[in-house]
Steps between C-alpha positions, in 0.01 A plus 500: 500500500331838442192355341432220744448262206720264310559563128308181423190627686527838322521337160255209539275608795559171684773345699713233338514254787174560676277367217397140447701421191278201403185710480429661161504878548273698277672778315296822497427696189819661358371860528389448856839337586689792347291760686568320830867467413528873424326578838745286688794664318370847587447396863859366508640820345309708751638293790857527369465874452370536862797297631742715298347821639523367857868399450572848356330665796714314752820545293436875465437530873863410569660709226632855540392764248788528256411851389662651805832501310559720198781519248783708646412430869792411724491174690724276707605156373571202719829357388421151622452360142735737316846360440799692371861423430640749749726365769309638799128522553519855652647630170182414311 
């Protein structure tokens, strides 16, 4: 996961199974809770954006620049995946 957190932790700032369920948990003030929730969402979005940029960097490293070809340029086609209804392949 890009954020390193579960969705439950991002939404409720605690882990679902690591809390003692019998103990009464005090709920913070609503405004404070919403501020912390917004901070965790921003942190998650920042982590996701960083992961996307890293993936783009490594993807672009392997790709060839497509602007080498222009409309009207001549090129050779490999006929491996081109099928025709001619009787001999050398007539294609």
